[in-house]
LUMTOR-388946 format. One record per atom (N, C-alpha, C): residue in three letters; x, z negated, y negated. Coordinates in steps of 0.1 Angstrom, whole numbers, padded with zeros to 4 digits, always signed. Each point is the difference from the previous one (the first is absolute). Layout:
N
AlaXZY...
//
This chain:
200
Unk+0488-0454+0742Unk-0013+0005-0002Unk-0001+0007-0014Unk+0007-0006-0010Unk+0000+0006-0013Unk+0006+0014+0000Unk+0011+0002+0008Unk+0006+0013+0001Unk-0009+0010+0006Unk-0009-0004+0010Unk-0009+0009+0006Unk-0011+0005-0011Unk-0005-0010-0008Unk-0009+0004-0010Unk+0006+0009-0010Unk+0012-0003-0004Unk+0007+0009-0010Unk+0002+0014+0006Unk+0003+0001+0012Unk+0001+0014+0007Unk-0013+0007+0000Unk-0011-0008+0003Unk-0014+0006+0001Unk-0004+0005-0014Unk+0002-0008-0010Unk-0004+0004-0014Unk+0008+0011-0005Unk+0013+0000+0002Unk+0008+0011-0005Unk-0003+0013+0007Unk-0003-0001+0013Unk-0003+0012+0008Unk-0014+0006-0005Unk-0009-0009-0003Unk-0014+0005-0004Unk+0002+0006-0014Unk+0008-0006-0009Unk+0001+0005-0014Unk+0007+0014+0000Unk+0008+0003+0010Unk+0007+0013+0001Unk-0010+0011+0006Unk-0008-0004+0009Unk-0009+0009+0007Unk-0012+0003-0008Unk-0005-0009-0008Unk-0012+0002-0008Unk+0000+0012-0009Unk+0011+0004-0005Unk+0000+0011-0009Unk-0006+0013+0007Unk-0008+0007-0007Unk-0006+0012+0005Unk+0010+0010+0003Unk+0000+0005+0013Unk+0010+0010+0004Unk-0006+0009+0010Unk+0008+0010+0005Unk-0004+0010+0009Unk-0005-0006+0013Unk+0008-0010+0005Unk-0003-0006+0013Unk-0014-0008-0001Unk-0001-0007-0011Unk-0013-0008-0001Unk-0012+0009-0002Unk+0002+0011-0007Unk-0011+0010-0002Unk-0004+0006+0014Unk+0010+0002+0008Unk-0003+0006+0013Unk-0008-0010+0009Unk+0005-0013+0000Unk-0007-0010+0008Unk-0014-0002-0005Unk-0002+0000-0013Unk-0014-0002-0006Unk-0009+0012+0005Unk+0005+0012-0001Unk-0008+0011+0004Unk-0003+0000+0015Unk+0009-0004+0008Unk-0002-0001+0015Unk-0011-0011+0002Unk+0001-0011-0008Unk-0010-0011+0002Unk-0014+0005-0004Unk-0001+0007-0011Unk-0013+0005-0004Unk-0006+0010+0011Unk+0009+0008+0005Unk-0005+0010+0010Unk-0002-0007+0014Unk+0006-0012+0002Unk-0001-0007+0013Unk+0007+0008+0011Unk+0011+0006-0004Unk+0008+0008+0009Unk+0013-0007+0004Unk+0002-0004+0012Unk+0012-0006+0006Unk+0005-0011-0009Unk-0009-0008-0005Unk+0004-0011-0010Unk+0010-0009+0006Unk-0002-0005+0012Unk+0009-0010+0007Unk+0014+0005+0000Unk+0001+0013+0005Unk+0014+0005+0002Unk+0007+0003-0013Unk-0008+0004-0010Unk+0006+0003-0013Unk+0005-0014-0006Unk-0008-0010+0001Unk+0004-0013-0006Unk+0012-0006+0008Unk+0000+0002+0013Unk+0010-0006+0009Unk+0014+0007-0003Unk-0001+0014-0001Unk+0012+0007-0003Unk+0006-0003-0013Unk-0008-0001-0010Unk+0005-0004-0014Unk+0006-0014+0000Unk-0007-0009+0007Unk+0005-0014+0000Unk+0013-0001+0008Unk+0000+0006+0012Unk+0012-0001+0008Unk+0012+0007-0006Unk-0002+0011-0007Unk+0011+0008-0007Unk+0005-0009-0011Unk-0009-0006-0008Unk+0005-0009-0011Unk+0007-0012+0006Unk-0006-0005+0011Unk+0006-0012+0006Unk+0014+0003+0005Unk+0002+0012+0006Unk+0014+0004+0005Unk+0010+0001-0012Unk-0005+0006-0011Unk+0009+0001-0011Unk+0003-0013-0007Unk-0010-0009-0001Unk+0002-0013-0005Unk+0010-0008+0008Unk-0001+0001+0014Unk+0009-0007+0009Unk+0014+0005-0002Unk+0002+0013-0002Unk+0013+0006-0003Unk+0006-0005-0013Unk-0009-0001-0010Unk+0005-0005-0013Unk+0004-0015+0001Unk-0008-0008+0007Unk+0003-0014+0001Unk+0013-0002+0008Unk+0002+0009+0010Unk+0012-0001+0008Unk+0012+0005-0007Unk-0001+0005-0012Unk+0012+0004-0008Unk+0003+0015+0000Unk-0010+0008+0004Unk+0003+0014+0000Unk-0001+0008-0013Unk-0003-0008-0011Unk-0001+0006-0013Unk+0013+0007-0004Unk+0011-0006+0005Unk+0013+0006-0003Unk+0002+0014+0006Unk-0007+0002+0011Unk+0001+0013+0007Unk-0006+0011-0009Unk-0011-0002-0007Unk-0006+0009-0009Unk+0009+0003-0012Unk+0007-0011-0005Unk+0009+0002-0011Unk+0012+0008+0004Unk+0005-0002+0012Unk+0012+0007+0005Unk-0003+0014+0004Unk-0012+0003+0004Unk-0004+0014+0004Unk-0011+0005-0008Unk+0002+0004-0013Unk-0010+0005-0009Unk-0008+0012+0005Unk+0006+0007+0010Unk-0007+0012+0006Unk-0013-0004+0006Unk-0001-0012+0005Unk-0013-0005+0006Unk-0011+0001-0011Unk+0003-0005-0012Unk-0010+0000-0011Unk-0003+0014-0004Unk+0010+0009-0001Unk-0002+0014-0004Unk-0009+0008+0009Unk+0003-0002+0013Unk-0008+0007+0010Unk-0015-0005-0001Unk-0002-0013-0001Unk-0014-0005-0002Unk-0006+0005-0013Unk+0008+0001-0010Unk-0005+0004-0014Unk-0006+0014+0001Unk+0008+0010+0005Unk-0004+0014-0001Unk-0010+0003+0011Unk+0003-0006+0012Unk-0010+0002+0011Unk-0014-0006-0004Unk+0001-0011-0006Unk-0013-0007-0004Unk-0007+0008-0010Unk+0007+0005-0010Unk-0006+0008-0011Unk-0007+0012+0006Unk+0007+0008+0009Unk-0007+0011+0006Unk-0012-0003+0008Unk+0001-0011+0007Unk-0012-0005+0008Unk-0012-0003-0010Unk+0003-0008-0010Unk-0010-0004-0010Unk-0006+0012-0007Unk+0007+0010-0003Unk-0005+0012-0007Unk-0010+0007+0010Unk+0004+0001+0012Unk-0009+0006+0010Unk-0013-0008+0002Unk+0002-0013+0001Unk-0012-0008+0002Unk-0009+0000-0012Unk+0006-0001-0012Unk-0007+0000-0012Unk-0008+0013-0002Unk+0006+0012+0003Unk-0006+0012-0001Unk-0013+0001+0010Unk+0002-0006+0012Unk-0011-0001+0009Unk-0012-0008-0006Unk+0004-0011-0007Unk-0011-0008-0006Unk-0007+0007-0011Unk+0007+0007-0008Unk-0006+0008-0011Unk-0009+0011+0005Unk+0004+0006+0011Unk-0009+0011+0006Unk-0012-0007+0006Unk+0001-0012+0006Unk-0011-0007+0005Unk-0010-0004-0011Unk+0006-0004-0011Unk-0009-0005-0012Unk-0008+0012-0006Unk+0006+0012+0000Unk-0007+0011-0007Unk-0007+0010+0009Unk+0002+0000+0013Unk-0006+0010+0008Unk-0015-0002+0001Unk-0008+0010+0001Unk-0015-0001+0000Unk-0005-0006+0013Unk+0008+0002+0011Unk-0005-0004+0013Unk+0005-0015+0003Unk+0003-0007-0010Unk+0006-0014+0001Unk-0010-0008+0008Unk+0005-0007+0010Unk-0009-0009+0008Unk-0001-0013-0007Unk-0012-0005-0001Unk-0003-0011-0009Unk-0002-0013+0007Unk-0002+0000+0013Unk-0003-0012+0008Unk+0012-0005+0007Unk+0007-0010-0005Unk+0013-0004+0006Unk-0002-0006+0014Unk-0012-0005+0003Unk-0002-0006+0013Unk-0002+0011+0011Unk-0005+0012-0005Unk-0003+0010+0010Unk+0011+0011+0000Unk+0010-0001-0008Unk+0010+0010-0001Unk+0008+0001+0014Unk+0004+0012+0003Unk+0008+0002+0012Unk+0014-0005-0002Unk+0005-0009+0008Unk+0013-0006-0003Unk+0011+0009+0005Unk+0012-0002-0006Unk+0012+0007+0005Unk+0003-0006+0013Unk+0008+0007+0008Unk+0005-0006+0013Unk+0008-0013-0003Unk+0001-0009+0010Unk+0008-0012-0002Unk+0014+0004-0002Unk+0005+0010+0007Unk+0014+0003-0001Unk+0003+0005-0015Unk-0008+0009-0005Unk+0002+0005-0014Unk-0001-0012-0010Unk-0010-0009+0002Unk-0001-0011-0009Unk+0012-0009+0000Unk+0005-0003+0012Unk+0012-0008+0002Unk+0012+0006-0007Unk+0002+0013+0002Unk+0011+0007-0006Unk-0001+0000-0016Unk-0012+0002-0005Unk-0002-0001-0014Unk+0003-0013-0006Unk-0005-0011+0008Unk+0002-0013-0004Unk+0015-0004-0001Unk+0007+0004+0011Unk+0015-0002+0000Unk+0007+0007-0011Unk-0004+0012-0004Unk+0006+0007-0011Unk-0002-0007-0013Unk-0012-0006-0002Unk-0003-0007-0013Unk+0009-0012-0001Unk+0004-0006+0011Unk+0008-0012+0000Unk+0015+0004-0001Unk+0005+0008+0009Unk+0014+0002+0002Unk+0006+0011-0009Unk-0008+0008-0006Unk+0004+0010-0010Unk-0002-0005-0014Unk-0002-0013-0002Unk-0001-0006-0013Unk+0012-0008-0004Unk+0008+0005-0009Unk+0013-0008-0003Unk-0003-0013-0006Unk-0012-0002-0007Unk-0003-0013-0006Unk-0002-0011+0010Unk-0004+0004+0012Unk-0002-0010+0011Unk+0013-0006+0004Unk+0011+0008-0001Unk+0013-0005+0004Unk+0005-0010-0011Unk-0002+0004-0012Unk+0004-0009-0011Unk-0008-0013+0000Unk-0013+0001+0002Unk-0008-0012+0000Unk+0003-0010+0012Unk+0001+0006+0012Unk+0002-0008+0012Unk+0014-0004+0003Unk+0008+0011+0002Unk+0014-0003+0004Unk+0008-0006-0011Unk-0001+0006-0012Unk+0009-0004-0011Unk-0005-0012-0008Unk-0013+0001-0005Unk-0005-0011-0008Unk-0003-0012+0008Unk-0008+0001+0010Unk-0003-0012+0009Unk+0012-0005+0007Unk+0009+0009+0003Unk+0013-0004+0007Unk+0008-0008-0009Unk+0001+0004-0013Unk+0008-0007-0010Unk-0006-0014-0003Unk-0013-0001-0001Unk-0006-0013-0002Unk+0002-0009+0012Unk+0000+0006+0012Unk+0002-0008+0012Unk+0014-0007+0000Unk+0009+0005-0007Unk+0014-0005+0001Unk+0001-0014-0006Unk-0011-0004-0008Unk+0001-0013-0006Unk-0005-0011+0010Unk-0004+0004+0012Unk-0005-0009+0010Unk+0011+0000+0011Unk+0001-0011+0007Unk+0010-0001+0011Unk-0008-0004+0013Unk+0006+0005+0011Unk-0005-0004+0013Unk-0015+0002+0002Unk-0007-0011+0004Unk-0014+0001+0004Unk-0009+0003-0012Unk+0005-0004-0012Unk-0008+0004-0012Unk+0000+0015-0003Unk+0011+0007+0003Unk+0000+0014-0001Unk-0010+0007+0010Unk+0000-0006+0012Unk-0009+0005+0010Unk-0014-0002-0004Unk-0003-0011-0006Unk-0014-0003-0005Unk-0003+0010-0011Unk+0009+0002-0009Unk-0002+0010-0011Unk-0004+0014+0005Unk+0008+0004+0010Unk-0003+0013+0006Unk-0013+0001+0007Unk-0003-0011+0007Unk-0013-0001+0007Unk-0012+0001-0010Unk+0002-0008-0011Unk-0011+0000-0010Unk-0001+0014-0006Unk+0011+0007-0003Unk-0001+0013-0006Unk-0007+0010+0010Unk+0004+0000+0013Unk-0006+0008+0010Unk-0015-0003+0001Unk-0004-0012+0000Unk-0014-0004+0001Unk-0008+0005-0012Unk+0007+0001-0012Unk-0007+0006-0012Unk-0003+0015+0003Unk+0008+0007+0006Unk-0002+0014+0004Unk-0012+0001+0009Unk-0001-0008+0010Unk-0011+0001+0010Unk-0013-0004-0007Unk+0000-0011-0008Unk-0011-0004-0007Unk-0006+0011-0010Unk+0009+0006-0007Unk-0004+0010-0010Unk-0006+0012+0007Unk+0007+0006+0009Unk-0004+0013+0006Unk-0013-0001+0008Unk-0001-0011+0008Unk-0012-0001+0007Unk-0012-0004-0009Unk+0002-0007-0011Unk-0010-0003-0009Unk-0005+0013-0007Unk+0010+0008-0004Unk-0003+0012-0007Unk-0008+0010+0009Unk+0005+0002+0012Unk-0006+0009+0010Unk-0014-0004+0004Unk-0002-0012+0004Unk-0013-0004+0004Unk-0009-0005-0011Unk+0006-0003-0012Unk-0008-0004-0011Unk-0006+0012-0007Unk+0006+0012+0002Unk-0005+0012-0006Unk-0015+0003+0004Unk-0004-0004+0011Unk-0014+0003+0005Unk-0010-0006-0009Unk+0003-0011-0008Unk-0009-0005-0009Unk-0003+0009-0012Unk+0009+0010-0002Unk-0002+0010-0011Unk-0007+0012+0006Unk-0002+0001+0013Unk-0006+0012+0006Unk-0013+0004-0006Unk-0009-0009-0003Unk-0013+0005-0006Unk+0002+0008-0013Unk+0010-0004-0008Unk+0003+0007-0012Unk+0004+0014+0003Unk+0007+0002+0011Unk+0006+0013+0003Unk-0009+0009+0007Unk-0013-0004+0001Unk-0010+0009+0005Unk-0004+0009-0012Unk+0004-0004-0012Unk-0003+0009-0012Unk+0010+0011-0001Unk-0004+0012-0001Unk+0009+0011+0000Unk+0011-0001-0011Unk-0004-0005-0012Unk+0010-0001-0011Unk+0011-0010+0003Unk-0004-0011+0007Unk+0010-0011+0003Unk+0011+0005+0009Unk-0005+0008+0011Unk+0010+0005+0010Unk+0009+0010-0007Unk-0005+0009-0008Unk+0008+0010-0007Unk+0010-0007-0010Unk-0005-0010-0007Unk+0009-0007-0009Unk+0011-0007+0007Unk-0002-0006+0012Unk+0010-0006+0008Unk+0011+0010+0004Unk-0005+0012+0005Unk+0010+0010+0004Unk+0008+0005-0012Unk-0006+0001-0011Unk+0007+0004-0012Unk+0010-0010-0005Unk-0004-0013+0000Unk+0009-0011-0004Unk+0012-0001+0010Unk-0003+0002+0013Unk+0011+0000+0010Unk+0010+0011-0003Unk-0006+0012-0003Unk+0009+0011-0003Unk+0009-0003-0012Unk-0006-0006-0010Unk+0008-0004-0012Unk+0011-0010+0003Unk-0003-0010+0009Unk+0009-0010+0004Unk+0012+0007+0007Unk-0003+0009+0009Unk+0010+0007+0008Unk+0009+0008-0009Unk-0006+0007-0009Unk+0009+0009-0009Unk+0008-0009-0009Unk-0006-0011-0005Unk+0008-0008-0010Unk+0012-0007+0007Unk-0002-0004+0013Unk+0011-0007+0007Unk+0010+0011+0004Unk-0004+0012+0003Unk+0009+0011+0004Unk+0009+0003-0013Unk-0007+0001-0011Unk+0007+0003-0013Unk+0011-0011-0003Unk-0004-0013+0002Unk+0009-0011-0002Unk+0012+0000+0009Unk-0002+0005+0013Unk+0011+0001+0009Unk+0009+0011-0004Unk-0005+0011-0004Unk+0008+0012-0004Unk+0008-0002-0013Unk-0007-0007-0009Unk+0006-0002-0014Unk+0008-0013-0001Unk-0003-0010+0009Unk+0006-0013-0001Unk+0015+0000+0004
//
């Protein structure tokens, strides 16, 4: 049981950092657009990567650095594009201010965007497969399974809490300035992460 708690806490500590994926989930939660599917895809994707790490696939990333390079440059291009879209949304005069009444993207487009935020982010491979995978090596047998289960549970807990908890902030985002500030901050986050990927 101690190993499960350790996995849960370590997973939460890694996910809590503000990043592109979290910003996307927060925005979808505020808009109330496809929240369940966004949260499920993020949690399942993280869960799959954590399972690979716990199973010992961290060595695969070390042996094939091309995986990290593809994610690095592909992710940077994607983040620059999404960041630009957020800046345009923040400054355009026709900006829609009511997140509850906004016209949602199609489910297919939302799912593809969500998958891109997860799988084109090289940090997610380092956090899940490499870091969590290396910590898991200190556990044996059933304890390692408990550690992995705890870490995966942390992902589900965080993403569903973020996605559905965002609605409590919805009254604030009926203010035009708040919605514009959110788009601007998301744009900054996307550009900052893209720069770190290209320069790192």
